VEXDREN-2710 file (C-alpha; in Angstrom, 1 decimal):
% VEXDREN-2710
k/r/px/py/pz
1/MET/109.7/104.3/120.0
2/ASN/105.7/104.3/119.4
3/VAL/104.0/105.6/116.4
4/PHE/103.5/108.9/117.6
5/GLN/107.1/109.7/118.0
6/ALA/108.0/107.8/114.9
7/VAL/105.6/110.5/113.0
8/ILE/106.4/113.5/114.7
9/LEU/110.0/112.4/113.7
10/GLY/109.3/111.6/110.3
11/ILE/107.4/115.6/109.9
12/ILE/110.5/117.2/111.3
13/GLN/112.9/115.4/109.0
14/GLY/110.8/115.8/105.5
15/LEU/109.7/119.3/106.2
16/THR/113.3/120.5/107.7
17/GLU/115.5/118.3/104.4
18/PHE/114.3/121.0/102.5
19/LEU/113.3/123.6/104.5
20/PRO/116.4/125.3/105.1
21/VAL/116.5/125.1/108.9
22/SER/118.8/121.8/109.0
23/SER/116.8/118.4/109.4
24/SER/120.3/116.9/111.4
25/GLY/119.6/119.9/113.8
26/HIS/116.2/119.2/115.0
27/LEU/116.4/115.5/114.8
28/ALA/118.7/116.0/117.3
29/ILE/117.0/118.5/119.3
30/THR/113.8/116.3/119.2
31/GLN/115.6/113.1/120.0
32/GLY/117.0/114.5/122.9
33/LEU/113.5/116.0/124.1
34/PHE/112.1/112.3/123.4
35/GLY/115.1/110.8/125.5
36/PHE/116.8/109.0/122.9
37/GLY/120.5/108.3/122.8
38/GLU/123.0/109.6/119.8
39/TYR/123.2/106.4/118.3
40/ASP/119.7/104.7/119.0
41/LEU/118.3/105.7/115.9
42/VAL/120.9/105.8/113.5
43/ALA/119.2/103.3/111.1
44/PHE/116.0/104.8/111.8
45/ASP/117.2/108.3/110.4
46/VAL/118.6/106.8/107.4
47/LEU/115.0/105.1/106.6
48/LEU/113.4/108.7/107.4
49/HIS/116.0/110.0/104.9
50/MET/115.1/107.6/102.3
51/GLY/111.5/108.7/102.5
52/THR/112.6/112.2/101.6
53/LEU/114.0/110.9/98.8
54/VAL/110.7/110.1/97.5
55/PRO/108.8/113.4/96.9
56/VAL/112.4/114.1/95.5
57/ILE/112.0/111.9/92.3
58/ILE/108.2/112.8/92.0
59/ILE/108.9/116.5/91.8
60/PHE/111.9/116.1/89.4
61/TRP/111.2/113.3/87.7
62/LYS/111.7/114.7/84.2
63/ASP/115.7/115.8/85.2
64/ILE/116.3/112.7/86.4
65/TRP/114.8/111.0/83.7
66/LYS/117.5/112.5/81.7
67/LEU/120.1/111.6/83.6
68/ILE/118.9/108.3/83.4
69/LYS/118.3/107.8/79.4
70/GLN/121.9/110.1/79.1
71/PRO/124.0/109.2/82.2
72/PHE/127.3/110.6/80.5
73/GLN/126.1/113.9/80.0
74/LYS/127.2/117.4/81.6
75/MET/124.9/117.2/84.7
76/THR/125.8/114.1/85.6
77/LEU/129.5/115.3/86.1
78/LEU/128.3/118.8/87.6
79/LEU/126.5/116.5/89.9
80/VAL/129.3/114.1/90.7
81/ILE/131.6/117.5/91.0
82/GLY/129.3/118.9/93.7
83/THR/129.0/115.9/95.6
84/LEU/132.7/115.0/96.0
85/PRO/133.4/117.3/98.8
86/ALA/130.8/116.1/101.1
87/VAL/132.0/112.5/100.6
88/ILE/135.5/113.3/101.5
89/GLY/134.1/115.5/104.5
90/VAL/132.1/112.5/105.6
91/VAL/135.2/110.1/105.2
92/LEU/137.9/112.8/106.8
93/MET/135.4/114.1/109.6
94/GLY/132.3/112.5/110.1
95/ASP/132.4/110.8/113.4
96/ARG/134.8/113.8/114.8
97/ILE/131.8/116.1/113.6
98/ASP/128.9/114.4/115.2
99/ALA/131.1/114.0/118.5
100/LEU/132.0/117.5/118.6
101/PHE/128.1/118.9/117.6
102/GLY/126.6/116.5/120.6
103/GLY/125.9/119.4/122.7
104/GLY/123.5/122.7/122.6
105/LEU/126.0/125.3/122.5
106/LEU/127.8/124.4/119.5
107/LEU/124.7/123.4/117.5
108/ALA/123.4/127.3/118.4
109/ALA/126.6/128.3/116.8
110/ALA/125.7/126.5/113.9
111/TYR/122.5/127.9/113.3
112/VAL/123.8/131.0/113.5
113/ILE/125.7/130.1/110.6
114/THR/122.9/129.0/108.4
115/GLY/120.8/132.1/109.8
116/THR/123.5/134.6/108.1
117/LEU/123.6/132.9/105.3
118/LEU/119.7/133.0/104.7
119/TRP/119.7/136.5/105.8
120/ILE/122.3/137.5/103.0
121/SER/120.7/135.2/100.5
122/ASP/118.2/137.6/99.8
123/LYS/120.7/140.4/99.3
124/LEU/122.2/138.7/96.6
125/PRO/121.7/140.0/93.0
126/ALA/119.5/138.2/90.5
127/GLY/121.5/135.2/89.1
128/TYR/121.0/134.8/85.0
129/LYS/122.8/131.4/84.4
130/SER/120.8/128.3/83.5
131/GLU/121.6/125.0/83.8
132/LYS/123.1/125.0/80.8
133/GLU/125.7/127.7/81.8
134/ILE/126.4/126.0/85.0
135/SER/130.5/125.8/85.1
136/PHE/132.3/123.4/86.9
137/PHE/133.7/125.5/89.4
138/ASP/130.1/126.6/90.5
139/ALA/129.3/123.2/91.1
140/LEU/132.6/122.8/93.2
141/PHE/131.8/125.8/95.1
142/VAL/128.2/124.5/95.7
143/GLY/129.6/121.3/96.8
144/ILE/132.3/122.9/99.1
145/ILE/129.3/124.7/100.9
146/GLN/127.3/121.6/101.0
147/MET/130.0/119.8/102.8
148/LEU/129.6/122.3/106.0
149/ALA/126.4/121.4/105.8
150/ILE/127.5/117.7/107.4
151/THR/127.6/120.0/110.2
152/PRO/124.5/119.5/112.5
153/GLY/122.6/123.0/112.5
154/ILE/124.1/124.0/109.2
155/SER/121.2/123.2/106.5
156/ARG/122.0/121.2/103.2
157/SER/119.4/123.0/101.4
158/GLY/119.7/126.5/102.4
159/SER/123.2/126.6/102.1
160/THR/123.4/125.2/98.9
161/ILE/120.6/127.1/97.7
162/VAL/122.6/130.4/98.6
163/GLY/125.8/129.0/97.1
164/SER/124.1/128.4/93.9
165/LEU/122.6/132.0/94.0
166/PHE/126.0/133.7/95.2
167/ARG/127.0/132.1/91.8
168/GLY/124.9/133.8/89.6
169/LEU/122.4/130.7/89.2
170/ASP/118.7/131.7/88.1
171/LYS/116.6/131.5/90.6
172/LYS/114.8/127.9/89.2
173/THR/118.3/126.6/88.5
174/ALA/119.7/127.0/92.1
175/ALA/116.3/125.2/93.1
176/SER/116.6/122.1/90.6
177/PHE/120.3/122.0/91.1
178/SER/120.0/121.8/94.6
179/PHE/117.4/119.5/95.2
180/LEU/119.0/116.9/92.4
181/LEU/122.6/117.5/94.9
182/SER/120.0/116.1/97.8
183/ILE/120.1/112.6/96.1
184/PRO/123.5/111.1/96.0
185/ALA/123.6/112.9/99.3
186/ILE/120.6/110.8/100.3
187/LEU/121.5/107.8/98.9
188/GLY/125.3/108.3/100.1
189/ALA/123.6/108.2/103.7
190/PHE/122.1/105.2/103.1
191/VAL/124.9/103.3/101.7
192/LEU/127.1/104.5/104.5
193/HIS/124.8/102.9/107.1
194/LEU/123.7/99.9/104.7
195/GLY/125.6/97.2/107.3
196/GLU/123.3/98.5/110.5
197/ILE/120.1/98.6/108.1
198/VAL/120.7/95.0/106.7
199/ARG/121.1/93.8/110.3
200/GLY/118.2/95.9/111.2
201/ASP/118.6/94.7/115.2
202/ALA/118.9/98.0/116.5
203/MET/116.0/99.6/114.6
204/VAL/113.6/96.5/115.2
205/GLU/114.2/96.5/118.7
206/THR/114.0/100.2/119.4
207/VAL/111.5/101.5/116.9
208/GLY/109.6/98.5/115.9
209/PHE/108.0/98.0/112.2
210/THR/105.1/99.8/112.1
211/ALA/106.7/103.0/113.8
212/GLY/109.2/102.8/111.1
213/LEU/106.5/102.7/108.1
214/ALA/104.6/105.2/109.8
215/GLY/107.9/107.5/110.0
216/PHE/108.9/107.1/106.8
217/LEU/105.6/107.8/105.5
218/ALA/105.3/110.8/107.4
219/ALA/108.9/112.0/106.1
220/MET/107.7/111.3/102.3
221/LEU/104.3/113.7/102.2
222/SER/105.8/116.8/104.4
223/GLY/108.9/116.5/102.6
224/TYR/106.7/116.8/99.6
225/LEU/105.1/119.6/101.2
226/ALA/108.3/121.0/102.0
227/ILE/110.0/120.7/98.5
228/ARG/106.5/122.7/97.1
229/VAL/106.9/125.4/99.8
230/MET/110.6/126.1/98.8
231/LEU/110.2/126.3/95.5
232/ARG/107.5/129.2/95.4
233/LEU/109.6/131.1/98.1
234/ILE/112.8/130.6/96.2
235/LYS/111.0/132.6/93.3
236/ARG/110.0/135.3/95.7
237/ARG/114.0/135.7/96.9
238/ASN/112.2/135.3/100.6
239/LEU/114.5/132.6/102.4
240/ARG/115.8/135.4/104.9
241/VAL/112.0/134.5/106.9
242/PHE/113.5/131.5/107.9
243/SER/116.7/133.5/109.1
244/TYR/114.6/134.5/112.3
245/TYR/113.6/131.1/113.0
246/VAL/117.5/129.4/113.5
247/PHE/118.7/132.4/115.0
248/ALA/115.6/132.1/117.8
249/LEU/116.1/128.8/117.8
250/ALA/119.9/129.3/118.5
251/LEU/119.1/131.8/121.4
252/PHE/116.6/128.7/122.7
253/LEU/119.7/126.3/122.4
254/ALA/122.3/128.7/124.0
255/LEU/119.4/129.1/127.0
256/ASP/119.0/125.4/127.5
257/HIS/122.6/124.9/127.6
258/PHE/123.3/127.7/130.4
259/VAL/119.9/127.8/132.2
260/LEU/117.2/125.1/131.1
261/GLY/118.8/122.0/130.2
262/ILE/115.4/120.4/128.8
263/VAL/117.4/119.1/125.6
264/PHE/121.0/118.5/126.1
END
């Protein structure tokens, strides 16, 4: 991998981690276009995810600092409850899902699901629940929705925000809860692949230090931009605009599967 490819992948990861269009699906498509195999870049993908963690910490540092100062509080338990379904899903189905969604047709179907969620999001009634009013069932519901997003093509940020809005959370609370949930999700992926990262053999051979650093920085900067954009769009309840994009992407993947053969 050269630096240009690493930067492109980093930008795509940073933008799509927080914009509701599925980072895993976009990375699978881009890696397919670049000719990388399914398992060539596992450690590099985790490195890019760690890059996207930095802007979350920067933007939500006040909320994170509250959790650090008072770890035994309601929000901590809400985040644990919201994270558990995804953990269970990864343990039980992780390898099977990666294998199942290695092709473009099922990835296209997943994008249709994402587009549908985004389409209905703007039609939901305005929420009223603040951070203090989030219930444990709300957190569990959003967590179950997040579990769906272990499937490539289903957006984690999009699904958790829509799930939060469906449960009546106000726009600001839905956004902050979704982005705070990304922290254990990203750290969990890091721990899951820690052995590969420590060994680093595959990543050093395939990627290289310079390209790896460039990809990390690109993911960090583009992730910061994506969070800022999402916070504004959520306030305006204007997520439906992304549904047009993912529906078009689903159509392209279906055409690629049956006719073009460019990506998979």
